[in-house]
Structure formats: structure tokens, C-alpha cells
C-alpha positions in Angstrom: 31.7 -2.7 -22.6 31.7 -6.2 -21.2 31.8 -4.8 -17.6 28.7 -2.8 -18.3 26.9 -5.9 -19.8 27.6 -7.7 -16.7 26.3 -4.9 -14.6 23.2 -4.7 -16.2 22.3 -8.3 -15.5 22.7 -7.8 -11.6 19.8 -7.0 -9.5 19.2 -7.1 -5.5 17.7 -9.4 -3.4 16.3 -9.0 -0.1 18.0 -11.4 2.4 17.1 -9.5 5.9 14.5 -7.0 7.1 15.0 -5.1 10.1 12.0 -5.2 12.7 10.0 -2.1 12.9 12.1 -0.6 9.4 10.3 1.1 6.6 10.4 -2.1 4.5 8.9 -4.2 7.5 5.9 -1.6 7.6 5.6 -1.7 3.8 5.4 -5.6 4.2 8.4 -6.7 2.1 9.7 -10.1 2.6 13.0 -11.8 2.5 13.8 -12.9 -1.2 11.8 -10.3 -2.7 13.8 -8.8 -5.6 14.3 -5.0 -6.2 13.6 -4.8 -9.8 13.3 -1.0 -10.8 13.6 2.4 -9.5 11.1 5.0 -11.1 10.8 2.5 -14.0 14.2 1.8 -14.8 16.1 -1.5 -14.2 17.9 -1.4 -10.5 21.5 -2.3 -11.8 23.1 -0.9 -8.8 25.3 -2.0 -6.0 23.6 -2.4 -2.6 25.8 0.6 -1.0 24.8 3.0 -4.1 21.1 1.9 -4.0 21.3 2.8 -0.1 22.9 6.1 -0.8 20.3 6.9 -3.6 17.5 6.0 -1.4 18.6 8.4 1.4 19.1 11.2 -1.4 15.5 11.0 -2.5 13.4 14.4 -1.8 10.1 13.3 -2.9 8.5 9.9 -3.3 10.1 7.3 -5.9 8.4 4.2 -7.1 10.1 1.0 -6.1 9.3 -2.2 -8.3 9.5 -5.3 -6.3 9.5 -8.9 -7.7 7.9 -11.6 -5.7 7.1 -14.8 -7.0 7.3 -13.7 -10.6 4.8 -11.0 -9.8 6.0 -7.7 -9.9 4.3 -4.7 -8.0 5.1 -1.0 -7.4 5.4 0.9 -4.0 6.4 4.3 -2.9 9.5 4.6 -1.1 11.6 7.5 0.5 14.5 7.1 2.7 16.1 3.9 4.0 14.4 0.7 3.8 16.1 -1.0 6.6 17.1 -4.2 4.6 20.3 -6.3 3.9 20.6 -7.3 0.2 22.6 -9.4 -1.7 23.3 -8.8 -5.4 22.2 -11.6 -8.0 22.6 -12.3 -11.5 19.6 -12.2 -13.9 20.0 -15.9 -14.6 19.0 -16.4 -11.2 15.5 -15.0 -12.0 13.2 -17.0 -13.7 11.5 -15.4 -16.8 13.6 -12.0 -16.4 14.0 -11.7 -20.0 10.0 -11.6 -20.5 9.8 -8.5 -18.3 8.6 -5.2 -20.3 9.8 -1.9 -18.5 6.7 -0.7 -20.3 4.3 -2.8 -18.2 6.1 -2.2 -15.0 5.3 1.6 -14.7 2.9 3.9 -16.6 5.1 7.3 -16.5 2.0 9.2 -17.2 -0.4 7.6 -14.8 -1.1 9.1 -11.3 -0.4 6.2 -8.9 -2.0 6.0 -5.4 -0.7 4.1 -2.5 -3.1 1.3 -1.2 -2.6 -1.0 1.8 -4.7 -4.4 1.7 -5.8 -5.9 5.2 -6.6 -9.5 5.1 -8.5 -11.5 7.9 -8.0 -15.3 8.7 -10.8 -16.1 6.1 -8.8 -14.5 3.5 -11.4 -11.7 3.0 -9.5 -8.6 2.4 -10.1 -4.7 2.9 -8.6 -2.3 0.4 -7.4 0.8 1.7 -6.7 3.9 -0.6 -4.2 5.9 1.8 -5.4 9.0 -0.5 -7.5 11.3 1.8 -10.9 12.1 0.8 -12.6 15.5 1.2 -16.1 13.7 2.3 -14.2 12.8 5.8 -14.0 16.7 6.4 -17.3 17.7 5.1 -19.3 15.3 6.2 -17.8 12.6 8.8 -21.2 10.8 9.4 -21.4 10.0 5.4 -17.6 9.0 5.6 -18.4 6.5 8.3 -21.4 4.9 6.5 -19.2 4.8 3.4 -16.8 3.1 5.2 -19.0 0.9 7.3 -17.8 2.3 10.7 -20.9 1.6 12.6 -19.7 1.6 15.9 -17.9 5.1 15.4 -21.0 6.3 13.5 -23.4 5.4 16.3 -21.0 7.1 19.2 -20.9 10.3 16.7 -24.7 10.3 16.3 -25.1 10.3 20.0 -22.5 13.0 20.2 -24.3 15.3 17.7 -27.6 14.8 19.3 -26.4 15.6 22.9 -24.8 18.7 21.5 -27.8 19.6 19.4 -30.1 19.3 22.6 -27.9 21.6 24.5 -27.5 24.3 21.8 -27.4 24.6 18.0 -24.5 26.8 18.2 -22.9 24.1 20.0 -23.6 21.5 17.6 -22.1 23.6 14.8 -18.9 24.1 16.8 -18.8 20.3 17.5 -19.3 19.6 14.0 -16.5 21.6 12.8 -14.0 20.2 15.5 -15.3 16.5 14.6 -14.6 17.3 11.1 -11.3 18.7 11.8 -10.2 15.7 13.6 -11.8 13.1 11.0 -10.4 14.8 8.0 -6.8 15.1 9.4 -6.7 11.4 10.7 -9.1 9.5 8.4 -6.4 6.9 7.3 -5.3 6.3 11.1 -9.1 5.8 12.2 -9.6 3.3 9.3 -6.3 1.2 10.0 -7.3 1.0 13.7 -10.7 -0.2 12.8 -9.4 -2.8 10.5 -6.8 -4.0 13.1 -9.6 -3.9 15.8 -11.6 -6.1 13.8 -8.8 -8.7 13.2 -7.5 -7.6 9.9 -3.8 -7.4 9.8 -1.9 -5.6 6.9 -1.0 -7.9 4.4 0.5 -5.8 1.3 1.3 -2.1 0.7 1.8 -0.9 -2.9 0.7 1.6 -5.5 -1.6 1.3 -8.4 -3.7 3.3 -10.6 -7.1 2.8 -9.6 -9.0 0.4 -6.9 -9.8 -2.4 -9.6 -6.2 -2.9 -10.7 -5.1 -3.1 -7.1 -7.6 -5.7 -6.4 -6.2 -7.7 -9.8 -2.8 -7.2 -8.7 -3.5 -8.7 -5.1 -5.4 -11.7 -6.7 -2.3 -12.4 -8.8 -0.1 -12.4 -5.8 -2.7 -14.6 -3.8 -5.2 -16.3 -6.1 -7.4 -17.5 -2.8 -8.2 -13.9 -1.4 -11.4 -12.2 -1.8 -12.5 -8.7 -1.1 -15.5 -6.6 0.2 -17.1 -4.7 -2.5 -14.9 -6.8 -5.1 -14.3 -5.9 -9.0 -13.2 -9.6 -9.2 -14.9 -13.0 -9.6 -15.0 -15.0 -6.2 -11.9 -16.7 -5.8 -11.8 -20.4 -6.8 -11.3 -22.6 -3.6 -10.2 -26.1 -4.1 -11.9 -29.1 -2.6 
């Protein structure tokens, strides 16, 4: 019984992240603590945890503790990290963390990425594809303020219309197919092109909750189309 109680007080802290690994792409950091898997405390050794990740058939939700703030992210397969096992007494206020607040098992979580520029202005990207991109690419471009791509596309459509209305129909279908299937990659490219860098990847219930969580992690950031009050800047 004592051994079980001791095991229940063990967690994994990331000590090293391999470049270009899944954890690196997810923007996990050294000293992040692996808290839960699918809403249950992670009381496993590093070896057992690694095997468990490799055996996941579908995406699971991993809960990370960073600077006293916990957030969830989808995970499947190896993370590409090295961890050390730590005791709960090395984690401040661990006893105040309620499993019910970590993950709502009845909620539908969506994966988000946050891109941040040098001025701490962020763009929130919902990585769930939208049907608008497949039906009406120009409207999708306006919605996401891809003005350069919108202008190029309108020139493309205009040229096809001048040549033949039938050619325009074919071009519209091909463009819709391409944009619909690559919409997330297109957005990621344009954010990087405009000097935004991926800052954090996590899952949340909706856009507002995602922005609120990001503000907890960094209280200096602001968002385009923000649900939040402007960040308080110290002078």
C-alpha cells in the first residue's frame, strides 16, 4: 500500500527535447511537467509512459503543467523527449489541482495553434478545417485576411472568366479542392510569411477559452479579434 501511495506522488518532468521531434513541433519546453493523460494523473515511469504513447491508436489528451498553469494538447506516438521522475512535493500547489477542472470528458476539444510576433500580438489558429474554404475560397480568404492570396485568386478567376465561363467553373472546382485540402497549411505559411512564429499548441473547447488560457500563460499578449480586454502593459 505504501509503495502504491508513493507511486501516486510521482510525475514526469521534461529535461530534454529532441530537435524536430513531435514535442518540439508542439512547442513543449524543458521543465514542463507531464501531469495527466486523458484526464487521469500520470503516475507512470518514463519507460511505461513512452510505451503507452506508442500504443495509442487514436489521439489522446495530454495535460502539461507549465509555471503553475496547466493546458491540454492532443498527443499520439512518441514525443521525442527525455524525462525525469519527480515527487509531488517538487510541484508547488499540486494538491490544489482538481482533476475535474483539467479536462471535461464530455466536451469536444479542438486543437489550436497560437502565432506570435515581436510585438506580442497573437493570431489564434483553429486547426479544424472549415467547409467555407472548400465551397467559396475567396470568402474564406477574406475571413482570414489573406489579402495577397485573395487578390491573386481574383485575377486568376477573372482571366478564366474572360477565356470561358466553363473554364472558370473548372478552375473554381480545382481551386476549391486545393484550398479545402490545404487550408491549415496555407494559413500557417502566411502567418510565418508575416513574421509570426508558432508560440504554443494546445486544445480547448472554443476560441474564447483558448485566448483566456493563452493570457494566463503570458499576460502580455494580445489577439487580433480578441475576446479579452487589452493586456496591461507596465510602464
